[in-house]
Each structure stands twice: as structure tokens, then as C-alpha cells.
C-alpha positions in Angstrom: -34.9 -12.7 16.4 -34.3 -9.0 16.4 -33.0 -7.8 20.3 -34.7 -4.8 21.9 -32.2 -2.3 22.7 -32.5 0.7 25.4 -31.8 3.8 24.1 -32.2 5.8 27.1 -33.8 6.8 30.2 -35.0 9.4 32.2 -36.5 10.0 35.7 -39.7 11.7 36.0 -39.6 14.5 38.3 -41.7 13.5 41.2 -42.3 10.1 39.5 -41.0 6.3 38.2 -37.9 6.1 35.2 -38.7 6.4 31.7 -37.3 3.4 29.2 -36.4 4.4 25.7 -35.9 1.4 23.4 -35.7 0.6 19.8 -36.9 -2.6 18.4 -36.0 -3.0 14.8 -37.5 0.5 13.2 -40.0 0.4 16.0 -39.7 2.6 19.6 -41.5 2.6 22.8 -41.2 4.3 25.6 -41.7 2.0 29.3 -42.5 2.8 32.9 -41.8 -0.4 34.8 -42.8 -3.3 32.7 -45.9 -0.9 31.2 -45.6 -0.4 27.7 -46.7 3.3 27.5 -46.3 4.1 23.9 -45.2 2.5 20.8 -44.8 3.9 17.3 -46.7 0.0 16.3 -50.0 1.7 18.5 -50.6 5.3 17.9 -54.4 4.9 16.5 -55.8 6.1 19.0 -53.2 8.7 20.4 -54.1 10.7 16.8 -58.1 10.2 17.4 -57.3 11.8 20.5 -56.1 15.3 18.3 -58.5 14.5 14.8 -61.3 14.2 16.9 -61.0 17.0 19.3 -60.2 19.1 16.5 -63.5 18.4 14.2 -65.0 19.4 17.7 -63.4 22.9 17.6 -64.4 23.1 13.6 -64.8 26.3 12.2 -63.2 28.5 15.3 -60.9 31.3 14.3 -57.4 31.1 15.4 -58.0 28.3 17.7 -55.6 27.6 20.8 -54.9 23.8 22.2 -53.0 22.9 24.9 -51.5 19.7 25.0 -49.3 17.7 27.8 -47.3 15.7 26.8 -45.8 15.8 24.1 -44.5 11.7 24.0 -43.8 10.8 20.7 -45.9 13.4 19.2 -48.8 11.5 17.4 -51.1 13.6 18.8 -49.0 16.7 17.8 -48.7 15.9 14.3 -52.3 14.8 13.7 -53.2 18.5 15.1 -51.1 20.1 12.8 -52.4 18.5 9.8 -55.9 18.6 11.3 -55.5 22.5 11.7 -55.0 25.7 9.9 -52.1 28.2 9.6 -53.8 30.5 12.0 -54.3 27.5 14.6 -51.7 27.9 17.8 -50.7 24.6 20.0 -49.2 24.5 23.2 -47.3 21.4 24.0 -46.3 21.1 27.6 -43.8 18.1 28.4 -42.4 17.9 31.7 -39.6 15.4 31.3 -36.2 17.3 29.0 -35.4 13.7 28.0 -38.3 13.3 26.0 -37.5 16.5 23.8 -34.6 15.1 23.7 -35.5 11.6 22.5 -37.7 13.6 19.8 -35.0 15.2 18.1 -32.1 12.3 18.7 -33.3 8.8 18.3 -36.4 9.4 17.0 -35.4 12.7 14.9 -37.3 11.0 11.6 -40.8 10.2 13.7 -40.7 13.7 14.7 -40.1 15.1 11.3 -39.8 18.2 12.4 -43.3 18.7 14.1 -41.6 20.4 17.1 -40.6 23.7 14.3 -43.5 24.2 13.1 -44.3 28.1 13.3 -47.8 27.1 14.9 -46.2 25.1 17.8 -45.3 26.7 21.4 -43.1 23.9 23.5 -43.2 24.4 27.1 -41.3 22.5 29.7 -43.3 22.3 32.7 -46.4 20.5 34.6 -49.2 20.4 32.1 -51.6 21.0 35.6 -49.7 24.3 36.4 -50.0 25.8 32.8 -53.8 25.1 33.2 -54.2 26.5 36.7 -52.7 29.7 35.3 -55.1 30.3 32.6 -58.5 31.6 32.2 -60.5 31.5 29.4 -57.5 30.4 27.0 -57.6 27.3 25.0 -60.5 25.8 22.4 -59.3 22.9 23.7 -57.0 20.9 26.0 -55.8 17.4 25.1 -54.4 15.0 28.2 -52.6 12.1 27.5 -49.6 12.3 30.4 -50.6 8.9 31.8 -52.0 5.4 31.3 -55.6 6.9 32.0 -56.9 8.8 34.8 -54.9 8.1 38.1 -51.2 8.5 38.4 -49.7 5.9 37.4 -46.7 7.9 35.9 -46.4 10.1 38.5 -48.6 10.7 41.6 -48.8 14.1 41.4 -51.0 13.7 38.0 -53.8 12.4 40.4 -54.6 16.2 40.7 -55.9 16.8 36.7 -58.6 14.4 37.4 -59.9 15.3 41.1 -62.8 17.4 41.0 -60.6 20.5 41.7 -58.4 19.6 38.5 -61.6 19.5 36.3 -62.4 22.7 38.1 -59.2 24.6 36.6 -59.8 22.6 33.3 -62.6 24.2 32.7 -62.2 27.6 33.7 -58.7 27.9 31.4 -61.2 27.0 28.4 -63.2 29.1 26.2 -67.0 28.2 26.4 -67.8 25.5 24.2 -64.1 24.1 24.4 -63.2 20.8 25.0 -61.1 18.7 27.4 -60.1 15.4 25.6 -58.5 13.1 28.3 -56.9 9.9 26.8 -57.3 6.2 28.3 -56.1 2.5 28.2 -59.1 2.0 30.3 -62.4 2.7 30.9 -63.3 4.7 34.3 -67.0 4.6 34.9 -66.0 7.4 38.1 -63.8 9.8 36.0 -66.7 9.8 33.2 -68.9 11.0 36.4 -66.9 13.4 37.9 -66.7 14.6 34.6 -70.3 15.2 34.3 -70.3 16.6 38.4 -67.8 19.7 37.0 -70.2 20.7 34.5 -69.2 19.5 31.2 -71.3 17.7 28.5 -69.4 14.5 28.3 -69.0 12.3 25.1 -67.1 8.8 25.8 -65.6 7.2 23.0 -64.0 4.0 22.4 -61.4 4.0 19.8 -58.7 1.0 18.5 -55.3 1.5 19.6 -53.9 0.9 16.0 -54.3 3.7 12.9 -55.8 0.6 10.8 -58.6 -0.4 13.6 -57.1 -3.3 15.0 -55.7 -3.9 18.4 -57.0 -2.8 21.7 -59.7 -0.6 22.8 -58.9 2.6 24.1 -60.8 5.2 25.4 -61.4 9.2 25.0 -63.9 11.7 26.8 -64.7 14.7 25.2 -65.8 16.7 27.6 -67.1 20.4 26.5 -67.6 23.2 29.0 -71.2 23.2 28.8 -72.4 26.7 30.0 -75.8 27.4 29.2 -76.1 23.9 27.5 -77.9 20.5 28.8 -75.2 18.4 30.6 -75.0 14.5 30.3 -73.3 11.8 30.2 -72.8 9.8 26.4 -71.0 6.9 25.0 -70.4 5.8 21.9 -68.0 2.7 20.7 -66.2 1.9 17.9 
């Protein structure tokens, strides 16, 4: 049996310690006993990008905000789906995450952080959202295990009524706020609806081959001038 090897650790500002493990050719990032992400299960993180990009297809010079980098699954999928005129701002609060991307996981990173369409910012994605107004065509959030502050209590602000209002203000009309979660959360879906978004809740399998646990992605469209409502879809 191949043992799991600890490669590095990182303290999340205002939060808990993350640990990077390697198990054979696979990597996993763990918080306490929670496996936050793994190279074995990336299907829903990739779907976060591909489904978001499909919802803004046809826009010229689209600008996406991705928070955070994680293992880069969402970023790489977005780059594959977008044309050369796109811009992707990646907000990553934990510097060691980027160090790991350039270091032990460089093969997995596959140079995506050096793509000319990518702008990497070491900052809290919530602060970036608050500072923006009508800037982004899509905001993709995968900074926690769902719409709660598991990794970092301050992440709760992203999912509050005030945080959702800031996200809506940061989007261009018709833009999309996409939020990844390991679980359903009816109360959060209703908060999105109450914040003035048209909400599409989609269940996505964890693995790219369509197997594994079901994760949830909320696609909340800046619905100015549109009828609002919550629609659910399962895969």
C-alpha cells in the first residue's frame, strides 16, 4: 500500500491550516479531516467553469473573476472554453497555494497561470468584489466547502445578503454568479433569489466520468429587467 505523504502546509489568514498530501500520482488538500479538493475528483470544479462560460457565450472580451485557485481545475477549464479576447482574474488568498502550483503540482498546473489571459491577484475575493462595479461577466466562487465559512469564518460575508448584493453590483447586466458547494443549501438558494438573481441550481457529479458524489452549483444571473425565480436541475 502506498502511504500518503505530507508535502506542505499553509495557514489560511483568519482561518485554519491547510495540508497538501501526495498519494502516488494523486494530490489532495485537506482541512482537519475534510478533503477539500483532490486530483481524483475534479468534475464539478471543471463544470463550474464550462457551465458558466456557456451561460455567457457570445460576449465580446468577457471578464471572469475566479476565487480561488485551488488546484486550478476551474481555471484550466475556463481557459479551454474561452477565446483569446477573454480575461480571467484569479483571486487567491493563500500564497502557498500558488507556490504548490508552481512546485510539486507544476505538471498539473500545465502553465495555466502563465497564460496571457490570466491575471493573478493575491487578495480576498470578497474585497475584490466589493471594489468592483459592473466589471465582470461571471464570478466563479469555490473558496469553501459550500456557502459557509468552513475554511475561513470571514468567507461567510460572501454568502450573506450584503455579500450577494455586492456580487450583483460587480456583475455586468446578464452576468452570472456561480457558487460551488459540496452540498445543497435551500436557505442560500433563497437568499440568491431574494438578492435579485434568477437562480439555476444544478447537481453535478464529483468525478469527470459522471460518477462520485453529487455536488451543487448555483448559477445566479444578474436579472435586471428579467423575471426572477428558482429553477432546479439534476444530473
